[in-house]
C-alpha positions as MATLAB code, in Angstrom:
seq = 'FLSERDITPERMKVVRSLNELAAARGQSLAQMALAWTLREGYATSALIGASSVAQLEDNLGAVKNLSFTDEELKKIDGVLS';
ca = [
      -8.495    4.917  -29.569;
      -9.771    7.162  -32.306;
      -8.962   10.841  -32.380;
     -10.682   13.499  -34.430;
      -7.633   13.876  -36.685;
      -7.978   10.198  -37.651;
     -11.385   10.859  -39.217;
     -10.236   12.012  -42.629;
     -12.368   12.375  -45.769;
     -10.487    9.430  -47.278;
     -11.240    7.170  -44.310;
     -14.871    8.253  -44.291;
     -15.094    7.303  -47.980;
     -13.800    3.815  -47.104;
     -16.270    3.477  -44.230;
     -19.177    4.592  -46.433;
     -18.189    2.164  -49.186;
     -17.904   -0.740  -46.746;
     -21.221    0.236  -45.191;
     -22.859    0.072  -48.627;
     -21.407   -3.402  -49.189;
     -22.691   -4.519  -45.783;
     -26.162   -3.163  -46.520;
     -26.203   -5.045  -49.824;
     -25.519   -8.217  -47.794;
     -28.350   -7.376  -45.405;
     -25.928   -6.667  -42.576;
     -24.734   -3.784  -40.485;
     -21.120   -2.777  -40.971;
     -20.252   -4.318  -37.591;
     -21.864   -7.615  -38.610;
     -19.996   -7.723  -41.915;
     -16.709   -6.924  -40.173;
     -17.224   -9.789  -37.739;
     -18.254  -12.161  -40.533;
     -15.160  -11.150  -42.523;
     -12.960  -11.771  -39.485;
     -14.481  -15.221  -38.919;
     -14.650  -16.306  -42.597;
     -13.275  -19.634  -43.719;
     -11.807  -20.541  -40.347;
      -8.955  -18.021  -40.484;
      -9.886  -17.046  -36.940;
     -11.711  -19.103  -34.357;
     -12.948  -16.140  -32.360;
     -13.231  -12.380  -32.475;
     -13.319   -9.934  -29.602;
     -16.110   -7.402  -29.809;
     -16.377   -4.107  -27.994;
     -20.099   -3.958  -27.407;
     -21.012   -1.352  -24.830;
     -24.746   -2.024  -24.783;
     -27.156   -4.928  -25.145;
     -28.287   -3.470  -28.496;
     -24.717   -3.529  -29.828;
     -24.228   -7.077  -28.570;
     -27.443   -8.213  -30.269;
     -26.385   -6.501  -33.511;
     -22.969   -8.154  -33.385;
     -24.504  -11.574  -32.764;
     -26.512  -11.100  -35.964;
     -23.260  -11.619  -37.883;
     -23.653  -15.392  -37.574;
     -26.694  -15.248  -39.857;
     -24.416  -14.629  -42.863;
     -20.792  -15.657  -42.464;
     -20.084  -16.542  -46.086;
     -18.820  -14.189  -48.773;
     -18.932  -14.523  -52.525;
     -15.717  -14.053  -54.465;
     -17.215  -10.841  -55.853;
     -17.920   -9.474  -52.362;
     -14.375  -10.242  -51.249;
     -12.967   -8.518  -54.351;
     -15.095   -5.450  -53.648;
     -13.919   -5.333  -50.026;
     -10.296   -5.721  -51.107;
     -10.798   -2.964  -53.675;
     -12.162   -0.572  -51.088;
      -9.365   -1.333  -48.634;
      -6.476   -1.113  -51.092;
];
């Protein structure tokens, strides 16, 4: 559940930064998030909340690039910390 008060300028800055990193990887933000969740076998599955066929197809595109460079992981950690 996401309320309007949760959408702060600081959180939007994080989302925009992560979106830029995803675009640099040739992925949507949803695809990068799924790839990050599934990286290196830390998780064997991830639940997605697709509400349309288009969202499901986008999410499935995550499997095209599941690996991250050390630099990408450092950038993600930097944005999230």
